[in-house]
C-alpha positions as CSV (number, residue, x, y, z in Angstrom):
1,X,60.9,0.3,-190.7
2,X,60.1,1.4,-194.3
3,X,59.7,5.0,-195.3
4,X,56.3,4.2,-196.9
5,X,55.1,2.7,-193.6
6,X,56.1,5.9,-191.7
7,X,54.3,8.1,-194.2
8,X,51.2,5.9,-194.0
9,X,51.2,6.0,-190.2
10,X,51.6,9.8,-190.2
11,X,48.6,10.2,-192.5
12,X,46.6,7.8,-190.4
13,X,47.4,9.7,-187.2
14,X,46.6,13.0,-188.9
15,X,43.2,11.6,-189.8
16,X,42.5,10.4,-186.3
17,X,43.6,13.8,-184.8
18,X,41.4,15.7,-187.2
19,X,38.4,13.4,-186.4
20,X,39.0,13.9,-182.7
21,X,39.1,17.6,-183.0
22,X,35.9,17.6,-185.1
23,X,34.2,15.4,-182.4
24,X,35.3,17.7,-179.6
25,X,34.2,20.8,-181.4
26,X,30.8,19.2,-181.9
27,X,30.1,19.3,-178.1
28,X,28.0,22.1,-176.5
29,X,29.7,24.3,-173.9
30,X,27.1,27.0,-173.8
31,X,24.5,25.9,-171.2
32,X,21.8,27.9,-173.0
33,X,22.0,25.5,-175.9
34,X,21.5,22.3,-174.0
35,X,18.3,20.3,-174.6
36,X,15.7,20.6,-171.9
37,X,14.0,17.4,-170.7
38,X,14.4,14.6,-168.1
39,X,17.9,13.2,-167.6
40,X,18.9,10.0,-165.7
41,X,22.3,9.6,-164.2
42,X,24.7,7.2,-165.9
43,X,25.6,5.0,-162.9
44,X,29.0,4.1,-164.5
45,X,29.9,7.8,-164.5
46,X,28.2,9.2,-161.4
47,X,30.3,9.2,-158.2
48,X,30.5,11.0,-154.9
49,X,34.0,11.5,-153.5
50,X,34.2,12.4,-149.9
51,X,37.2,13.7,-148.0
52,X,37.9,14.4,-144.3
53,X,40.8,15.4,-142.1
54,X,42.6,12.5,-140.5
55,X,44.0,13.8,-137.2
56,X,45.8,16.6,-139.0
57,X,48.2,14.1,-140.6
58,X,46.5,13.7,-143.9
59,X,43.2,14.0,-145.7
60,X,41.4,10.7,-146.0
61,X,39.4,10.2,-149.3
62,X,36.8,7.7,-150.3
63,X,33.7,7.3,-152.5
64,X,30.1,6.3,-152.7
65,X,29.8,4.3,-155.9
66,X,26.1,3.4,-156.1
67,X,24.3,6.6,-156.9
68,X,21.1,7.2,-158.9
69,X,19.7,10.5,-159.8
70,X,17.1,12.2,-162.0
71,X,17.4,15.7,-163.4
72,X,14.5,17.6,-164.9
73,X,16.3,20.3,-166.8
74,X,14.5,23.5,-167.9
75,X,17.1,25.5,-169.8
76,X,14.8,28.4,-170.5
77,X,14.0,28.7,-166.7
78,X,16.8,27.0,-164.7
79,X,15.1,27.8,-161.4
80,X,12.3,25.5,-162.5
81,X,14.7,22.5,-162.9
82,X,14.4,19.6,-160.4
83,X,17.1,17.3,-159.1
84,X,16.7,14.2,-156.9
85,X,19.3,11.7,-155.9
86,X,19.7,8.6,-153.8
87,X,22.9,6.9,-152.6
88,X,23.2,3.3,-151.3
89,X,25.3,3.9,-148.2
90,X,26.6,0.3,-148.3
91,X,28.6,1.3,-151.4
92,X,31.0,3.4,-149.4
93,X,34.5,2.5,-150.6
94,X,37.8,3.7,-149.1
95,X,39.9,1.0,-150.7
96,X,40.5,-0.4,-147.2
97,X,38.4,-3.4,-146.3
98,X,38.7,-2.9,-142.5
99,X,37.8,0.8,-142.7
100,X,34.9,0.1,-145.1
101,X,33.4,-2.3,-142.5
102,X,33.8,0.2,-139.7
103,X,32.2,3.0,-141.8
104,X,29.2,0.8,-142.2
105,X,28.7,0.4,-138.5
106,X,26.7,2.6,-136.1
107,X,29.8,4.6,-135.4
108,X,29.4,6.2,-138.8
109,X,26.8,5.4,-141.5
110,X,24.9,2.7,-139.8
111,X,24.0,1.1,-143.1
112,X,21.9,-1.7,-141.7
113,X,19.4,0.9,-140.3
114,X,19.9,3.5,-143.0
115,X,20.7,1.8,-146.3
116,X,20.1,5.0,-148.3
117,X,20.9,8.7,-148.2
118,X,19.0,11.2,-150.3
119,X,19.1,14.7,-151.7
120,X,16.3,16.7,-153.2
121,X,16.8,20.2,-154.6
122,X,14.5,23.0,-153.4
123,X,16.1,25.9,-155.3
124,X,18.5,26.2,-158.3
125,X,20.0,29.6,-158.9
126,X,22.5,30.5,-161.7
127,X,25.5,32.3,-160.3
128,X,27.2,32.8,-163.6
129,X,26.9,31.7,-167.2
130,X,27.8,28.0,-166.5
131,X,27.6,27.6,-162.7
132,X,24.7,27.1,-160.4
133,X,24.0,27.1,-156.7
134,X,21.7,24.1,-155.8
135,X,20.0,24.4,-152.4
136,X,18.2,21.4,-151.1
137,X,17.8,18.9,-148.3
138,X,20.3,16.0,-147.6
139,X,19.0,13.1,-145.6
140,X,21.7,11.0,-144.0
141,X,21.2,8.5,-141.1
142,X,17.6,9.6,-140.9
143,X,18.5,13.2,-140.3
144,X,17.5,15.9,-142.8
145,X,19.5,19.1,-143.1
146,X,19.8,21.8,-145.7
147,X,23.0,21.9,-147.8
148,X,24.2,23.9,-150.8
149,X,25.9,22.4,-153.8
150,X,27.9,24.5,-156.2
151,X,27.7,22.9,-159.6
152,X,29.6,23.6,-162.8
153,X,28.5,22.7,-166.3
154,X,31.1,20.7,-168.3
155,X,29.5,20.1,-171.7
156,X,26.7,18.4,-173.5
157,X,26.2,16.5,-176.8
158,X,26.0,13.1,-178.3
159,X,28.3,10.7,-176.4
160,X,30.4,9.0,-179.2
161,X,30.5,5.7,-177.2
162,X,26.8,5.1,-176.7
163,X,25.3,7.7,-179.1
164,X,23.1,9.1,-176.4
165,X,22.6,12.8,-175.7
166,X,24.5,13.5,-172.5
167,X,25.2,16.4,-170.2
168,X,28.0,16.5,-167.6
169,X,28.5,18.4,-164.4
170,X,30.8,18.5,-161.5
171,X,30.1,20.0,-158.1
172,X,31.1,20.2,-154.5
173,X,29.5,20.8,-151.0
174,X,30.7,20.7,-147.4
175,X,28.8,19.3,-144.5
176,X,29.4,18.7,-140.8
177,X,29.0,15.0,-140.1
178,X,28.1,15.7,-136.4
179,X,24.9,17.4,-137.6
180,X,23.9,14.0,-139.1
181,X,24.6,12.1,-135.9
182,X,28.1,10.9,-136.9
183,X,30.2,12.0,-133.9
184,X,32.7,9.2,-133.7
185,X,36.3,10.4,-133.2
186,X,35.5,14.0,-132.7
187,X,37.4,16.3,-132.4
188,X,40.5,14.3,-133.3
189,X,38.9,13.2,-136.6
190,X,37.6,16.1,-138.7
191,X,34.0,17.2,-138.5
192,X,33.9,18.9,-141.9
193,X,33.4,16.5,-144.8
194,X,33.9,17.8,-148.4
195,X,31.8,16.1,-151.0
196,X,32.8,16.2,-154.7
197,X,30.3,15.2,-157.3
198,X,31.0,14.0,-160.9
199,X,27.9,13.3,-162.9
200,X,27.0,12.4,-166.5
201,X,23.3,12.4,-167.3
202,X,21.5,10.8,-170.2
203,X,18.6,12.5,-171.8
204,X,15.4,10.4,-172.0
205,X,14.5,11.1,-175.6
206,X,10.7,11.0,-175.1
207,X,11.0,14.0,-172.7
208,X,13.2,16.3,-174.8
209,X,11.5,19.6,-175.3
210,X,11.4,21.0,-178.8
211,X,13.2,24.3,-179.4
212,X,16.4,23.5,-177.6
213,X,19.5,22.7,-179.7
């Protein structure tokens, strides 16, 4: 390998690194600077991961992969923001075909009778500079119960891949499945189900409110 090639490669890598740093530094990490408006969840980057105790031997993990959501974000008055989400229960995925089929039966999600689950926020309260407590109602298997989601702001800005203004959050909540009529295997299988949310939302340009950076 020639010395000239190594020097050229080093210069190219330095340029890429500098560009990457510039791009990262261009993102917004102060929630107060995020644009207000209506955001729609990017389905390719919106997942719900669930986990439940498996007889004390391990923690079993799976996902719901078909999620849609709308966020009406009011940065000046976060409590006025609105969040609504729907999940196709048939999208449950544990990476085990036999278990997936069982989860879709009446023992668990009963997806034939209840093809969707839904969440609608009723109250959003900031708990620190970049975290919020989202109270709302979760409907699962036809049962509606209040839950609380703790959400953390990641960042916002122009996504370099699709050139759309995006905002990202992650969050978590815990529910008791028995409260939603899912009692199969209790108490050997865990009742507490932890939900972890990863969400990238895309701003709908026509809804962006002027005055937000």
